N, C-alpha and C positions, 0 to 999 in steps of 0.2 A: 508334596504339595503346591511347588513352588516353580507355576507356568509364565513365559514369556508374555511381558504386555504387548502383545498386536499394537505396531505402531503405521500409522495413519499416513499418507501422503498432506503433509503441508499445503494446505491453505498457496496458489497466489495470485495477487492481481498487479498487471499495471497502471501508473496512471501520469495527472504530472506534477511535477510536486516546487506546493502554495507558495511554501519557506521554507526557509532555509537558517530564521538569528538562529536559533535557538543550540548552544553544541551541539555536538552529534543527537543532536535532533534537528529531523524532518516531517512537513507537514505535505500526503499527498490527497489530490483526490484527484478516484475512475472515475468514469459515465459509465454507465449505461441505459442500453434503451428497451425498455419496455411499450407494450400492449394496451391500451389503458382499455380496460375489462369494457367497458358499454361503445367507447367509436371508434372501437380497433384502431384508433392513429397513435401513430407511434409517439415513446413520450422519452427527454432525459434523465435522468434521476442520478445525478451523484453523490457522491459518497467517500469521508475523509477519512483520514488514515494516520495517523502516529505513529512512525518506522523511528526505530534504533542504523544512524551513521555516524562506524566510527570513526573515520576516518574522517566526515566530513568531504565526503566527495560528489553532492548530488549537490547544484549550484540549482537555483529558482528557476524556472520553466523548462527542465531535466525529466528526458522518458524516462521513471525506471521502473522497477522488481520489485515488489519488494515481497517478505515471504512470512507468513507468521509463523510466529514466537511466544518463549512464555514470554510472561507480564514479565514485565523491564520495569514499569512505572506507575502510577498513579490509572495512565491513562496511555501509553506506550506497549502494543500485541503486534508489533508488529520489529521485520530487522531487513534492515535495506539488502536484495542481493548480485544488484546492477543495475549502470544508466543503460538506457538501454541510447540516448542520442542524447547531448546534449543543445542546448538550447542559442542559442546567436544570436547573444544577447549577453 
C-alpha cells in the first residue's frame, strides 16, 4: 500500500526586490490587478514575500522570479529562482 505522493507544480511569482539587508534573505513585492466588485475599476494589490537568496545575488530594485518552497524559517516560504532584470542603480 505504499503509493507515491503526487508532486504539485510549485507556484512562481515575479516581483521587485524591496530589501536585501538581511543575510541570504530578500523581501519581494508582487503586484496584482484586481477588479473592484461594485465599481468595476481595476485596483492594484500588493503582496510582500520573504525569499531565500543563497548567493546574495539579488539587489534592491531587481526584478526577480521566486518559487514556493518548504518553510525555511519563521517567515521565509519562498526561494529565489532567477534575477530577471537588474536595477539601474
